[in-house]
Gaussian input, Z-matrix of N, CA and C with variables (Angstrom, degrees):
# hf/3-21g

backbone

0 1
 N
 C     1     B1
 C     2     B2     1     A1
 N     3     B3     2     A2     1     D1
 C     4     B4     3     A3     2     D2
 C     5     B5     4     A4     3     D3
 N     6     B6     5     A5     4     D4
 C     7     B7     6     A6     5     D5
 C     8     B8     7     A7     6     D6
 N     9     B9     8     A8     7     D7
 C    10    B10     9     A9     8     D8
 C    11    B11    10    A10     9     D9
 N    12    B12    11    A11    10    D10
 C    13    B13    12    A12    11    D11
 C    14    B14    13    A13    12    D12
 N    15    B15    14    A14    13    D13
 C    16    B16    15    A15    14    D14
 C    17    B17    16    A16    15    D15
 N    18    B18    17    A17    16    D16
 C    19    B19    18    A18    17    D17
 C    20    B20    19    A19    18    D18
 N    21    B21    20    A20    19    D19
 C    22    B22    21    A21    20    D20
 C    23    B23    22    A22    21    D21
 N    24    B24    23    A23    22    D22
 C    25    B25    24    A24    23    D23
 C    26    B26    25    A25    24    D24
 N    27    B27    26    A26    25    D25
 C    28    B28    27    A27    26    D26
 C    29    B29    28    A28    27    D27
 N    30    B30    29    A29    28    D28
 C    31    B31    30    A30    29    D29
 C    32    B32    31    A31    30    D30
 N    33    B33    32    A32    31    D31
 C    34    B34    33    A33    32    D32
 C    35    B35    34    A34    33    D33
 N    36    B36    35    A35    34    D34
 C    37    B37    36    A36    35    D35
 C    38    B38    37    A37    36    D36
 N    39    B39    38    A38    37    D37
 C    40    B40    39    A39    38    D38
 C    41    B41    40    A40    39    D39
 N    42    B42    41    A41    40    D40
 C    43    B43    42    A42    41    D41
 C    44    B44    43    A43    42    D42
 N    45    B45    44    A44    43    D43
 C    46    B46    45    A45    44    D44
 C    47    B47    46    A46    45    D45
 N    48    B48    47    A47    46    D46
 C    49    B49    48    A48    47    D47
 C    50    B50    49    A49    48    D48
 N    51    B51    50    A50    49    D49
 C    52    B52    51    A51    50    D50
 C    53    B53    52    A52    51    D51
 N    54    B54    53    A53    52    D52
 C    55    B55    54    A54    53    D53
 C    56    B56    55    A55    54    D54
 N    57    B57    56    A56    55    D55
 C    58    B58    57    A57    56    D56
 C    59    B59    58    A58    57    D57
 N    60    B60    59    A59    58    D58
 C    61    B61    60    A60    59    D59
 C    62    B62    61    A61    60    D60
 N    63    B63    62    A62    61    D61
 C    64    B64    63    A63    62    D62
 C    65    B65    64    A64    63    D63
 N    66    B66    65    A65    64    D64
 C    67    B67    66    A66    65    D65
 C    68    B68    67    A67    66    D66
 N    69    B69    68    A68    67    D67
 C    70    B70    69    A69    68    D68
 C    71    B71    70    A70    69    D69
 N    72    B72    71    A71    70    D70
 C    73    B73    72    A72    71    D71
 C    74    B74    73    A73    72    D72
 N    75    B75    74    A74    73    D73
 C    76    B76    75    A75    74    D74
 C    77    B77    76    A76    75    D75
 N    78    B78    77    A77    76    D76
 C    79    B79    78    A78    77    D77
 C    80    B80    79    A79    78    D78
 N    81    B81    80    A80    79    D79
 C    82    B82    81    A81    80    D80
 C    83    B83    82    A82    81    D81
 N    84    B84    83    A83    82    D82
 C    85    B85    84    A84    83    D83
 C    86    B86    85    A85    84    D84
 N    87    B87    86    A86    85    D85
 C    88    B88    87    A87    86    D86
 C    89    B89    88    A88    87    D87
 N    90    B90    89    A89    88    D88
 C    91    B91    90    A90    89    D89
 C    92    B92    91    A91    90    D90
 N    93    B93    92    A92    91    D91
 C    94    B94    93    A93    92    D92
 C    95    B95    94    A94    93    D93
 N    96    B96    95    A95    94    D94
 C    97    B97    96    A96    95    D95
 C    98    B98    97    A97    96    D96
 N    99    B99    98    A98    97    D97
 C   100   B100    99    A99    98    D98
 C   101   B101   100   A100    99    D99
 N   102   B102   101   A101   100   D100
 C   103   B103   102   A102   101   D101
 C   104   B104   103   A103   102   D102
 N   105   B105   104   A104   103   D103
 C   106   B106   105   A105   104   D104
 C   107   B107   106   A106   105   D105
 N   108   B108   107   A107   106   D106
 C   109   B109   108   A108   107   D107
 C   110   B110   109   A109   108   D108
 N   111   B111   110   A110   109   D109
 C   112   B112   111   A111   110   D110
 C   113   B113   112   A112   111   D111
 N   114   B114   113   A113   112   D112
 C   115   B115   114   A114   113   D113
 C   116   B116   115   A115   114   D114
 N   117   B117   116   A116   115   D115
 C   118   B118   117   A117   116   D116
 C   119   B119   118   A118   117   D117
 N   120   B120   119   A119   118   D118
 C   121   B121   120   A120   119   D119
 C   122   B122   121   A121   120   D120
 N   123   B123   122   A122   121   D121
 C   124   B124   123   A123   122   D122
 C   125   B125   124   A124   123   D123
 N   126   B126   125   A125   124   D124
 C   127   B127   126   A126   125   D125
 C   128   B128   127   A127   126   D126
 N   129   B129   128   A128   127   D127
 C   130   B130   129   A129   128   D128
 C   131   B131   130   A130   129   D129
 N   132   B132   131   A131   130   D130
 C   133   B133   132   A132   131   D131
 C   134   B134   133   A133   132   D132
 N   135   B135   134   A134   133   D133
 C   136   B136   135   A135   134   D134
 C   137   B137   136   A136   135   D135
 N   138   B138   137   A137   136   D136
 C   139   B139   138   A138   137   D137
 C   140   B140   139   A139   138   D138
 N   141   B141   140   A140   139   D139
 C   142   B142   141   A141   140   D140
 C   143   B143   142   A142   141   D141
 N   144   B144   143   A143   142   D142
 C   145   B145   144   A144   143   D143
 C   146   B146   145   A145   144   D144
 N   147   B147   146   A146   145   D145
 C   148   B148   147   A147   146   D146
 C   149   B149   148   A148   147   D147
 N   150   B150   149   A149   148   D148
 C   151   B151   150   A150   149   D149
 C   152   B152   151   A151   150   D150
 N   153   B153   152   A152   151   D151
 C   154   B154   153   A153   152   D152
 C   155   B155   154   A154   153   D153
 N   156   B156   155   A155   154   D154
 C   157   B157   156   A156   155   D155
 C   158   B158   157   A157   156   D156
 N   159   B159   158   A158   157   D157
 C   160   B160   159   A159   158   D158
 C   161   B161   160   A160   159   D159
 N   162   B162   161   A161   160   D160
 C   163   B163   162   A162   161   D161
 C   164   B164   163   A163   162   D162
 N   165   B165   164   A164   163   D163
 C   166   B166   165   A165   164   D164
 C   167   B167   166   A166   165   D165
 N   168   B168   167   A167   166   D166
 C   169   B169   168   A168   167   D167
 C   170   B170   169   A169   168   D168
 N   171   B171   170   A170   169   D169
 C   172   B172   171   A171   170   D170
 C   173   B173   172   A172   171   D171
 N   174   B174   173   A173   172   D172
 C   175   B175   174   A174   173   D173
 C   176   B176   175   A175   174   D174
 N   177   B177   176   A176   175   D175
 C   178   B178   177   A177   176   D176
 C   179   B179   178   A178   177   D177

   B1=1.4570
   B2=1.5703
   B3=1.2847
   B4=1.4780
   B5=1.5485
   B6=1.3299
   B7=1.4605
   B8=1.5457
   B9=1.3136
   B10=1.4166
   B11=1.5874
   B12=1.3531
   B13=1.4333
   B14=1.5068
   B15=1.2881
   B16=1.4615
   B17=1.5294
   B18=1.3224
   B19=1.4649
   B20=1.5055
   B21=1.3590
   B22=1.4678
   B23=1.5116
   B24=1.3392
   B25=1.4931
   B26=1.5059
   B27=1.3083
   B28=1.4658
   B29=1.5202
   B30=1.3090
   B31=1.4873
   B32=1.5533
   B33=1.3131
   B34=1.4653
   B35=1.5032
   B36=1.2983
   B37=1.4850
   B38=1.5475
   B39=1.3033
   B40=1.4651
   B41=1.5108
   B42=1.3107
   B43=1.4483
   B44=1.5387
   B45=1.3245
   B46=1.4382
   B47=1.5234
   B48=1.3219
   B49=1.4502
   B50=1.5416
   B51=1.2985
   B52=1.4725
   B53=1.5514
   B54=1.3363
   B55=1.4529
   B56=1.5613
   B57=1.3105
   B58=1.4947
   B59=1.5268
   B60=1.3235
   B61=1.4297
   B62=1.5424
   B63=1.3309
   B64=1.4405
   B65=1.5179
   B66=1.3075
   B67=1.4508
   B68=1.5630
   B69=1.2903
   B70=1.4768
   B71=1.5234
   B72=1.3506
   B73=1.4926
   B74=1.5272
   B75=1.3101
   B76=1.4422
   B77=1.5453
   B78=1.3236
   B79=1.4665
   B80=1.5089
   B81=1.3164
   B82=1.4626
   B83=1.5325
   B84=1.2972
   B85=1.4332
   B86=1.5517
   B87=1.3075
   B88=1.4262
   B89=1.5337
   B90=1.3108
   B91=1.4581
   B92=1.5075
   B93=1.3102
   B94=1.4794
   B95=1.5130
   B96=1.3272
   B97=1.4867
   B98=1.5359
   B99=1.3306
   B100=1.4232
   B101=1.5482
   B102=1.3147
   B103=1.4914
   B104=1.5073
   B105=1.3386
   B106=1.5085
   B107=1.5022
   B108=1.2982
   B109=1.4501
   B110=1.5630
   B111=1.3038
   B112=1.4446
   B113=1.5324
   B114=1.3541
   B115=1.4818
   B116=1.4785
   B117=1.3062
   B118=1.4765
   B119=1.5328
   B120=1.3301
   B121=1.4768
   B122=1.5418
   B123=1.3088
   B124=1.5064
   B125=1.5252
   B126=1.3329
   B127=1.5011
   B128=1.5412
   B129=1.3284
   B130=1.4505
   B131=1.5119
   B132=1.3335
   B133=1.4565
   B134=1.5090
   B135=1.2907
   B136=1.4724
   B137=1.5182
   B138=1.3287
   B139=1.4855
   B140=1.5305
   B141=1.2923
   B142=1.4075
   B143=1.5235
   B144=1.3784
   B145=1.4675
   B146=1.5102
   B147=1.3539
   B148=1.4451
   B149=1.5412
   B150=1.3110
   B151=1.4818
   B152=1.5205
   B153=1.3579
   B154=1.4350
   B155=1.5771
   B156=1.3205
   B157=1.4145
   B158=1.4852
   B159=1.3230
   B160=1.4585
   B161=1.5126
   B162=1.3185
   B163=1.4021
   B164=1.5566
   B165=1.3350
   B166=1.4420
   B167=1.5035
   B168=1.3275
   B169=1.4665
   B170=1.5142
   B171=1.3147
   B172=1.4726
   B173=1.5471
   B174=1.3567
   B175=1.3978
   B176=1.4863
   B177=1.3358
   B178=1.4975
   B179=1.5025
   A1=108.11
   A2=115.24
   A3=123.16
   A4=106.26
   A5=117.25
   A6=123.25
   A7=111.24
   A8=119.80
   A9=122.45
   A10=108.63
   A11=113.55
   A12=121.70
   A13=111.91
   A14=118.16
   A15=124.74
   A16=108.83
   A17=117.81
   A18=122.01
   A19=113.55
   A20=118.10
   A21=121.08
   A22=110.67
   A23=115.89
   A24=119.79
   A25=109.80
   A26=118.76
   A27=123.60
   A28=110.50
   A29=116.18
   A30=121.52
   A31=108.77
   A32=115.20
   A33=120.14
   A34=109.33
   A35=119.35
   A36=121.92
   A37=108.70
   A38=117.97
   A39=120.46
   A40=112.10
   A41=117.23
   A42=121.54
   A43=111.47
   A44=116.98
   A45=121.17
   A46=111.51
   A47=117.45
   A48=121.28
   A49=110.44
   A50=115.30
   A51=118.60
   A52=111.54
   A53=115.90
   A54=120.38
   A55=112.78
   A56=113.95
   A57=119.78
   A58=110.37
   A59=115.78
   A60=121.17
   A61=108.36
   A62=117.16
   A63=119.60
   A64=111.37
   A65=116.82
   A66=121.56
   A67=112.37
   A68=113.97
   A69=119.98
   A70=110.94
   A71=114.43
   A72=119.46
   A73=110.57
   A74=116.27
   A75=118.00
   A76=113.11
   A77=115.71
   A78=119.86
   A79=111.43
   A80=117.83
   A81=121.70
   A82=111.54
   A83=116.38
   A84=121.34
   A85=113.18
   A86=117.00
   A87=120.39
   A88=113.90
   A89=114.29
   A90=121.57
   A91=109.24
   A92=115.56
   A93=118.52
   A94=111.15
   A95=115.44
   A96=118.48
   A97=110.19
   A98=116.37
   A99=120.36
   A100=111.96
   A101=116.61
   A102=120.25
   A103=110.15
   A104=117.35
   A105=118.70
   A106=110.05
   A107=117.16
   A108=121.50
   A109=112.26
   A110=115.91
   A111=120.76
   A112=111.24
   A113=117.66
   A114=119.78
   A115=112.27
   A116=120.42
   A117=123.26
   A118=109.77
   A119=115.65
   A120=119.75
   A121=110.72
   A122=118.10
   A123=121.03
   A124=110.51
   A125=115.49
   A126=119.56
   A127=108.53
   A128=116.50
   A129=118.86
   A130=113.67
   A131=116.64
   A132=119.71
   A133=112.08
   A134=118.57
   A135=123.59
   A136=110.30
   A137=117.64
   A138=120.82
   A139=113.10
   A140=117.20
   A141=122.24
   A142=114.85
   A143=115.14
   A144=121.65
   A145=111.21
   A146=116.08
   A147=118.41
   A148=109.60
   A149=116.98
   A150=121.17
   A151=114.13
   A152=116.34
   A153=120.58
   A154=108.98
   A155=115.81
   A156=118.74
   A157=107.69
   A158=118.76
   A159=121.89
   A160=110.32
   A161=114.47
   A162=122.18
   A163=114.93
   A164=117.32
   A165=119.05
   A166=109.33
   A167=117.17
   A168=122.54
   A169=106.13
   A170=113.72
   A171=119.57
   A172=108.02
   A173=115.49
   A174=120.10
   A175=110.02
   A176=115.13
   A177=120.81
   A178=110.26
   D1=139.67
   D2=-178.42
   D3=-77.01
   D4=117.69
   D5=-178.23
   D6=-99.92
   D7=2.14
   D8=-177.62
   D9=-66.12
   D10=138.12
   D11=178.74
   D12=-115.14
   D13=132.48
   D14=-178.32
   D15=-58.76
   D16=121.66
   D17=-179.31
   D18=-61.45
   D19=-30.57
   D20=175.91
   D21=-62.01
   D22=-37.92
   D23=178.35
   D24=-62.95
   D25=-41.78
   D26=178.83
   D27=-64.13
   D28=-43.58
   D29=179.61
   D30=-62.17
   D31=-41.02
   D32=179.40
   D33=-69.68
   D34=-41.11
   D35=177.84
   D36=-60.97
   D37=-44.97
   D38=-178.24
   D39=-59.25
   D40=-48.45
   D41=179.42
   D42=-63.78
   D43=-43.87
   D44=179.31
   D45=-62.31
   D46=-41.65
   D47=-178.92
   D48=-68.96
   D49=-34.83
   D50=-179.06
   D51=-69.00
   D52=-40.15
   D53=-179.22
   D54=-91.12
   D55=-18.69
   D56=-172.06
   D57=55.62
   D58=36.92
   D59=-176.97
   D60=-154.13
   D61=125.57
   D62=173.60
   D63=-67.74
   D64=-36.35
   D65=-179.48
   D66=-65.01
   D67=-47.65
   D68=178.91
   D69=-61.54
   D70=-43.61
   D71=177.88
   D72=-62.63
   D73=-39.68
   D74=-179.36
   D75=-63.66
   D76=-37.14
   D77=176.79
   D78=-64.71
   D79=-42.04
   D80=178.89
   D81=-65.01
   D82=-41.63
   D83=-174.27
   D84=-85.91
   D85=-10.25
   D86=-177.86
   D87=71.73
   D88=34.72
   D89=178.44
   D90=-120.87
   D91=167.90
   D92=170.92
   D93=-79.47
   D94=158.50
   D95=178.28
   D96=-60.77
   D97=-34.60
   D98=178.32
   D99=-65.28
   D100=-39.58
   D101=177.97
   D102=-64.33
   D103=-38.78
   D104=176.65
   D105=-65.27
   D106=-44.15
   D107=178.47
   D108=-57.99
   D109=-44.81
   D110=179.34
   D111=-64.79
   D112=-42.10
   D113=176.85
   D114=-65.44
   D115=-39.40
   D116=177.95
   D117=-65.28
   D118=-43.56
   D119=178.26
   D120=-64.62
   D121=-37.30
   D122=176.18
   D123=-63.38
   D124=-40.76
   D125=-179.74
   D126=-67.29
   D127=-45.06
   D128=177.71
   D129=-59.31
   D130=-40.87
   D131=177.20
   D132=-65.68
   D133=-40.64
   D134=177.84
   D135=-63.15
   D136=-40.70
   D137=-179.36
   D138=-84.55
   D139=-16.00
   D140=-174.91
   D141=64.95
   D142=32.99
   D143=-176.65
   D144=-149.15
   D145=133.24
   D146=174.39
   D147=-67.82
   D148=138.42
   D149=-179.14
   D150=-107.71
   D151=-22.38
   D152=-176.58
   D153=-135.60
   D154=148.46
   D155=169.46
   D156=-95.12
   D157=120.72
   D158=-173.87
   D159=-94.03
   D160=152.51
   D161=166.13
   D162=89.80
   D163=3.47
   D164=177.42
   D165=-89.32
   D166=135.46
   D167=175.15
   D168=-113.81
   D169=128.65
   D170=179.80
   D171=-106.33
   D172=119.20
   D173=177.63
   D174=-102.95
   D175=131.87
   D176=-179.45
   D177=-111.50

């Protein structure tokens, strides 16, 4: 089985994890929020593991 992981997915994961926001990561990377979401979903599928909990809003 091919275990290679797309480096763009990892770059997108790193930015998303740092900001904890698909939208903020998309602005940094110059992508749409949808493109970030698709790349994260692709990485999750490749790894067979969810990486983020979606849909939670944190109010401070």
